C-alpha positions as CSV (number, residue, x, y, z in Angstrom):
1,M,134.1,102.7,172.0
2,T,137.5,104.5,172.2
3,E,136.2,106.6,175.2
4,D,135.2,103.4,176.9
5,G,138.7,102.0,176.6
6,H,137.7,99.2,174.1
7,L,139.7,100.7,171.2
8,S,143.2,102.2,171.0
9,G,144.7,104.3,168.2
10,R,148.2,103.2,167.0
11,R,148.7,106.0,164.4
12,R,149.9,104.3,161.2
13,A,149.1,100.9,162.6
14,G,145.5,101.8,162.8
15,T,143.0,101.1,165.6
16,I,143.1,97.9,167.6
17,V,140.8,96.2,170.0
18,V,142.2,96.3,173.5
19,A,139.2,95.3,175.5
20,A,135.7,94.0,174.8
21,P,132.6,94.2,177.1
22,L,131.6,91.0,178.7
23,A,134.4,89.1,176.9
24,V,137.5,87.4,178.2
25,L,140.3,87.9,175.7
26,S,142.7,85.3,177.0
27,D,143.0,81.9,175.3
28,P,140.3,79.4,176.3
29,P,139.6,77.6,178.4
30,L,138.6,80.7,180.4
31,S,140.6,81.1,183.6
32,A,138.9,84.3,184.7
33,P,135.4,84.2,186.3
34,A,132.5,84.8,183.9
35,P,131.6,88.5,183.9
36,R,128.5,89.4,185.9
37,S,125.5,91.7,185.2
38,Q,124.2,94.0,187.8
39,S,121.9,91.2,189.0
40,G,125.0,89.2,189.8
41,N,124.8,86.9,186.8
42,M,126.2,87.6,183.3
43,F,123.1,85.9,181.9
44,S,120.4,88.1,183.2
45,A,116.9,86.7,182.8
46,C,116.0,89.4,180.3
47,P,119.3,90.2,178.7
48,D,119.6,93.4,176.7
49,V,121.0,93.5,173.2
50,D,124.5,94.5,174.4
51,I,124.8,91.4,176.7
52,F,123.4,89.1,174.0
53,D,125.8,90.3,171.4
54,A,128.7,90.2,173.9
55,L,128.0,86.6,174.6
56,R,128.2,85.8,170.9
57,A,131.6,87.4,170.8
58,A,132.9,85.8,174.0
59,P,135.7,83.3,173.4
60,A,135.1,79.7,174.3
61,R,137.0,76.4,173.7
62,T,133.8,74.7,172.6
63,D,131.0,76.8,171.1
64,L,127.7,74.9,171.4
65,S,125.6,78.0,170.6
66,P,122.4,77.4,168.6
67,G,122.0,78.8,165.2
68,V,125.6,78.4,164.1
69,P,126.0,76.3,160.9
70,D,129.1,74.4,160.0
71,L,131.1,77.2,158.4
72,G,134.0,74.9,157.5
73,A,131.7,73.0,155.2
74,F,131.1,75.9,152.9
75,P,131.4,74.5,149.3
76,R,134.3,76.7,148.2
77,A,135.2,74.8,145.1
78,A,131.6,74.6,143.9
79,W,131.2,78.3,144.6
80,L,134.3,79.2,142.6
81,R,133.2,77.0,139.7
82,A,129.8,78.7,139.7
83,E,131.4,82.2,139.9
84,R,133.7,81.5,137.0
85,S,130.7,80.3,134.9
86,V,128.7,83.4,135.7
87,L,131.6,85.8,135.1
88,S,132.5,84.2,131.8
89,D,129.1,85.1,130.2
90,L,128.2,88.1,132.3
91,P,127.5,91.3,130.2
92,A,128.7,94.6,131.5
93,S,125.0,95.8,131.7
94,A,124.3,93.2,134.4
95,L,126.7,95.0,136.8
96,G,124.3,98.0,137.2
97,Y,121.8,98.4,140.1
98,G,119.2,96.1,138.6
99,D,115.9,95.1,140.0
100,P,115.6,96.0,143.7
101,G,113.5,92.9,144.2
102,G,116.4,90.6,143.0
103,T,117.8,89.3,139.8
104,P,115.3,87.4,137.6
105,Q,117.7,84.4,137.5
106,L,117.7,84.0,141.3
107,R,114.0,84.7,141.8
108,S,113.2,82.1,139.2
109,T,115.6,79.6,140.7
110,V,114.4,80.2,144.2
111,A,110.8,79.7,143.0
112,D,111.8,76.3,141.6
113,W,113.8,75.4,144.8
114,L,110.8,76.2,147.0
115,A,108.5,74.1,144.9
116,R,110.9,71.1,145.1
117,T,111.9,71.3,148.7
118,R,109.0,73.1,150.5
119,G,105.9,72.5,148.4
120,I,105.4,76.2,147.7
121,R,104.1,76.8,144.2
122,V,105.0,80.4,143.2
123,G,106.3,82.3,140.2
124,P,109.5,84.5,140.0
125,D,107.4,87.6,140.5
126,D,106.2,86.3,143.9
127,V,109.8,86.1,145.2
128,M,111.8,89.1,146.5
129,I,115.5,88.7,147.4
130,V,116.6,90.3,150.6
131,A,119.7,90.5,152.8
132,G,118.8,87.6,155.0
133,V,115.8,87.0,157.2
134,A,116.8,89.9,159.5
135,Q,116.1,92.4,156.6
136,A,113.0,90.5,155.6
137,L,111.5,91.0,159.1
138,A,112.6,94.7,159.2
139,L,110.9,95.4,155.9
140,L,107.8,93.5,157.0
141,C,107.7,95.5,160.3
142,L,107.7,98.8,158.2
143,V,105.0,97.6,155.9
144,L,102.8,96.1,158.6
145,R,103.0,99.2,160.8
146,R,101.8,101.3,157.8
147,D,98.9,98.8,157.6
148,G,98.1,99.5,161.2
149,I,99.6,96.3,162.6
150,R,101.9,97.0,165.6
151,R,101.6,93.7,167.5
152,V,103.2,90.5,166.2
153,A,102.7,87.6,168.6
154,V,105.7,85.2,169.0
155,E,106.2,81.7,170.3
156,D,107.1,81.3,173.9
157,P,109.7,79.9,174.2
158,G,111.0,81.5,171.0
159,S,114.1,83.1,169.6
160,L,115.4,85.9,171.8
161,G,117.3,87.5,169.0
162,T,114.2,87.6,166.7
163,R,112.1,89.1,169.5
164,Q,114.6,91.8,170.1
165,H,114.8,92.5,166.4
166,L,111.0,93.0,166.1
167,Q,111.0,95.2,169.2
168,S,113.8,97.3,167.7
169,W,111.3,98.2,164.9
170,Q,108.7,99.3,167.5
171,V,106.6,96.2,167.2
172,D,105.1,94.6,170.4
173,T,105.7,90.9,170.8
174,P,103.0,89.2,173.0
175,P,104.1,85.7,174.0
176,I,102.0,82.6,173.0
177,S,102.7,79.3,174.6
178,V,104.1,76.3,172.7
179,D,103.4,72.7,173.8
180,S,104.3,69.3,172.3
181,E,102.0,70.0,169.3
182,G,103.1,73.6,168.6
183,I,101.7,77.0,169.2
184,L,98.4,77.2,171.2
185,V,96.1,78.7,168.7
186,A,93.4,79.3,171.3
187,E,95.8,81.4,173.3
188,L,96.8,83.3,170.1
189,R,93.1,84.0,169.3
190,A,92.5,85.2,172.9
191,S,95.6,87.6,172.6
192,G,93.9,89.6,169.9
193,A,97.2,89.9,168.1
194,P,96.6,90.5,164.3
195,A,99.8,88.7,163.3
196,V,102.1,86.0,164.5
197,L,105.7,84.9,163.8
198,L,106.1,81.2,163.7
199,T,108.8,78.5,163.1
200,P,106.4,75.7,162.3
201,A,108.7,73.1,160.6
202,H,111.2,73.0,163.5
203,Q,110.1,75.3,166.3
204,F,112.9,77.3,167.9
205,P,114.1,76.3,170.5
206,T,111.9,73.2,171.4
207,G,112.2,71.5,168.0
208,V,108.4,70.8,167.9
209,V,106.8,70.3,164.5
210,L,103.4,72.0,164.2
211,D,100.8,69.2,164.5
212,G,98.3,68.6,161.8
213,E,95.2,69.5,163.9
214,R,97.0,72.6,165.2
215,R,97.8,73.6,161.6
216,R,94.1,73.4,160.8
217,E,93.2,75.6,163.8
218,L,95.9,78.1,162.7
219,M,94.6,78.1,159.1
220,R,91.1,78.9,160.4
221,W,92.5,81.8,162.5
222,A,94.4,83.1,159.5
223,A,91.3,82.8,157.2
224,E,89.5,85.1,159.6
225,G,92.0,87.8,158.9
226,G,95.2,86.9,160.9
227,M,98.6,87.3,159.3
228,I,101.3,84.6,159.6
229,I,105.0,85.2,159.2
230,E,106.6,81.9,158.6
231,D,110.3,81.7,159.4
232,D,111.5,78.5,157.7
233,Y,115.0,78.9,159.1
234,D,116.3,75.3,159.0
235,A,113.5,73.2,157.6
236,E,115.7,71.4,155.1
237,H,117.8,69.8,157.9
238,R,115.6,66.9,158.8
239,Y,117.0,63.5,159.6
240,D,114.1,61.1,160.3
241,R,111.8,61.9,157.4
242,S,111.1,64.4,154.7
243,P,110.5,68.0,155.9
244,V,106.8,68.9,156.5
245,P,105.2,71.2,153.9
246,A,105.4,74.9,154.5
247,L,102.4,76.8,155.8
248,R,102.7,79.0,152.8
249,S,101.7,76.1,150.6
250,M,98.3,75.9,152.4
251,L,97.1,79.5,152.6
252,A,99.0,81.8,150.4
253,D,96.9,85.0,150.9
254,Q,97.6,85.1,154.7
255,V,101.1,83.7,155.0
256,C,104.3,85.7,154.5
257,Y,107.1,83.2,154.0
258,V,110.8,84.1,154.7
259,G,113.9,81.9,154.3
260,S,117.6,82.2,153.6
261,V,120.8,80.4,152.8
262,S,122.3,81.2,156.2
263,K,121.9,77.6,157.5
264,L,122.6,76.0,154.1
265,L,125.8,77.9,153.2
266,A,126.8,80.7,155.6
267,P,125.2,83.7,157.4
268,A,127.9,85.9,155.8
269,M,126.2,85.4,152.4
270,R,123.3,87.7,153.5
271,I,121.0,86.3,150.9
272,G,117.4,85.5,151.8
273,W,113.9,85.7,150.2
274,V,110.4,86.8,151.0
275,V,107.3,85.3,149.5
276,A,104.6,87.7,150.5
277,P,100.8,87.9,150.0
278,V,99.9,89.9,146.9
279,K,98.5,92.8,149.0
280,Y,102.0,93.5,150.5
281,R,104.2,92.7,147.5
282,E,104.6,96.2,146.0
283,A,104.9,97.9,149.4
284,L,107.8,95.5,150.3
285,R,109.5,96.1,147.0
286,A,109.3,99.9,147.6
287,A,110.7,99.4,151.1
288,K,113.5,97.3,149.8
289,R,114.4,99.9,147.1
290,N,114.4,102.6,149.7
291,A,116.6,100.6,152.1
292,D,119.5,99.7,149.8
293,L,118.5,99.8,146.1
294,G,118.6,96.0,146.0
295,S,121.0,93.2,147.2
296,A,124.4,92.6,145.6
297,V,123.9,91.2,142.1
298,L,127.0,89.0,141.6
299,P,126.3,86.7,144.7
300,Q,122.7,86.3,143.5
301,L,123.8,85.1,140.1
302,V,126.4,82.7,141.6
303,L,123.8,81.3,144.0
304,A,121.3,80.9,141.1
305,E,124.0,78.9,139.2
306,M,124.7,76.8,142.3
307,I,121.1,75.8,142.6
308,R,120.5,75.4,138.8
309,S,123.6,73.1,138.5
310,G,122.5,70.8,141.3
311,E,125.4,71.8,143.6
312,M,123.1,73.1,146.3
313,E,121.2,69.8,146.6
314,R,124.5,67.8,146.7
315,H,125.7,70.1,149.4
316,L,122.5,69.7,151.4
317,R,122.8,65.9,151.2
318,F,126.4,66.2,152.5
319,L,125.3,68.5,155.3
320,R,122.6,66.1,156.4
321,R,125.0,63.2,156.8
322,R,127.6,65.4,158.6
323,H,125.0,66.9,160.9
324,R,123.4,63.6,161.7
325,R,126.8,62.3,162.9
326,R,127.3,65.3,165.1
327,R,123.7,65.1,166.4
328,D,124.3,61.5,167.3
329,A,127.6,62.4,169.1
330,M,125.7,64.9,171.2
331,L,122.9,62.5,172.0
332,D,125.5,59.9,173.1
333,A,127.3,62.4,175.2
334,I,124.1,63.6,176.9
335,S,123.2,60.0,177.7
336,A,126.7,59.5,179.3
337,Y,127.2,62.8,181.1
338,L,123.7,64.3,181.6
339,P,121.5,61.2,182.1
340,L,118.8,63.1,183.9
341,A,118.3,65.6,181.2
342,N,115.3,65.4,178.9
343,V,116.1,65.9,175.2
344,H,113.8,67.8,172.8
345,G,113.9,68.5,169.1
346,A,116.7,66.1,168.0
347,A,114.9,64.9,164.8
348,A,115.9,68.0,162.8
349,G,117.7,71.2,162.6
350,L,121.1,72.3,163.9
351,H,120.4,72.2,167.6
352,L,118.5,70.4,170.3
353,T,117.2,71.5,173.7
354,I,117.6,69.8,177.1
355,T,115.5,70.4,180.2
356,F,116.2,69.4,183.8
357,R,113.9,67.9,186.3
358,S,115.8,69.4,189.2
359,E,115.5,73.0,190.4
360,L,118.6,74.2,188.6
361,C,119.1,77.8,187.5
362,D,120.0,77.5,183.8
363,L,121.4,81.0,183.8
364,D,124.0,80.0,186.4
365,V,124.8,76.7,184.6
366,A,125.4,78.6,181.4
367,A,127.6,81.1,183.1
368,S,129.7,78.4,184.8
369,A,130.0,76.5,181.6
370,L,131.3,79.6,179.8
371,A,133.9,80.0,182.6
372,G,134.9,76.4,181.9
373,G,135.3,77.1,178.1
374,V,131.9,75.9,176.8
375,K,129.4,78.3,175.4
376,V,125.6,77.5,175.4
377,H,122.3,79.3,175.6
378,P,120.2,79.1,178.8
379,L,116.7,78.2,177.8
380,S,115.4,81.0,180.1
381,W,116.8,83.6,177.6
382,H,114.3,82.4,175.1
383,R,111.3,82.6,177.4
384,Q,109.1,85.6,178.2
385,R,107.5,83.7,181.0
386,P,108.8,81.2,183.6
387,G,109.3,77.6,182.6
388,P,111.5,74.6,183.2
389,P,115.2,75.2,183.3
390,G,117.2,74.0,180.3
391,L,119.9,74.6,177.8
392,V,119.8,75.1,174.0
393,L,122.8,73.3,172.4
394,G,124.0,73.6,168.8
395,Y,126.0,70.8,167.3
396,A,126.5,71.7,163.6
397,A,129.6,73.7,164.1
398,S,131.6,71.4,166.3
399,T,133.4,68.1,165.7
400,P,132.1,64.9,167.5
401,S,135.1,64.9,169.9
402,S,134.6,68.6,170.7
403,I,130.9,68.0,171.3
404,S,131.7,65.1,173.7
405,E,134.2,67.2,175.6
406,G,131.8,70.1,175.9
407,I,128.9,68.0,177.1
408,A,131.3,66.4,179.7
409,T,132.1,69.8,181.0
410,L,128.3,70.6,181.2
411,G,127.9,67.3,183.1
412,R,130.4,68.4,185.7
413,V,128.8,71.9,186.0
414,V,125.3,70.4,186.5
415,S,126.6,67.8,189.0
416,E,128.2,70.6,191.1
417,A,125.0,72.7,190.8
418,V,122.7,70.0,192.2
419,Q,124.9,69.1,195.1
420,P,123.8,70.6,198.4
């Protein structure tokens, strides 16, 4: 990075960042034009990892990126109380390496949490603690490849970041279409892929909930030997009714369930869990031990105390009220400034998706919006095949007024784009 001119040494003052690829370092709103890729648009249709990461780091007055929780809502006081409670009774022996699969306290607490909130009936020995869903998928890729599985089908549209992550572990990701009832199981069957990664409770990015009949088709496919990786990334955040049960509760032997506290507390916690079929359990524990000897013990114990004391459920109720207000602000703003946009997936989660009837280029819209100080994801980024243009908009991390201002900017950008 120093050779590229991005870092500069200052002797005793250390090393400072003097430039960042694809990022404008002036105060937003951005006055400079959005950086361009070799294709002429900073949002290339198939962005590589560097471009995707650079967008995440690019400054913006209003960040409506999906997948960003409300970091300001982190329950600091409750966390401090739980930490004091843990430390007051913690024996010195508990500060050793411990079980690579996670502390018994957190595994037991997570098992109870999953039973209450997701309908998953498991014991502590069925739960393995990991450093977030990213590590869960990495370990699963290692184990599945040793089992001869090198193709994991993914939803289309589906998360670009997740697809890139799987591919970085030398796993092919054939796309399977998603419609208003969820993934097309007939297309999955025809693909011949032995495994599939799904977000069935709130599909990313469309927000579709996997339909009952489609679930039964999927269960029949899995019963014939298919493996399902269920990413339950924001299932708790539902506003119109109780969350649908997890697939793991229906067919335990063929579903590997992964979840985390990234959307409940903060991504920086790096705490997640895997509930794997019995046949993969020991291989995953060995892979976790070889990877890092186990996740940090103290945060696990504090999180267990947060859940045990009821603080986590109180925090979740608070988040639902807060996110509902922000979701409603975004829907009102879309109605006012983007009246021709179609809204998808607003009943749950931390984001919604809009599509356009006109022949817009969502890559250009997103680039122009960033130049105007508003960061969004073009829907095309999350597709492997062509589809209607659109934008994926996160609302959890912004205030209602910021959301309204950001959508107003998007409205101006779209109006200019559709004018001859």
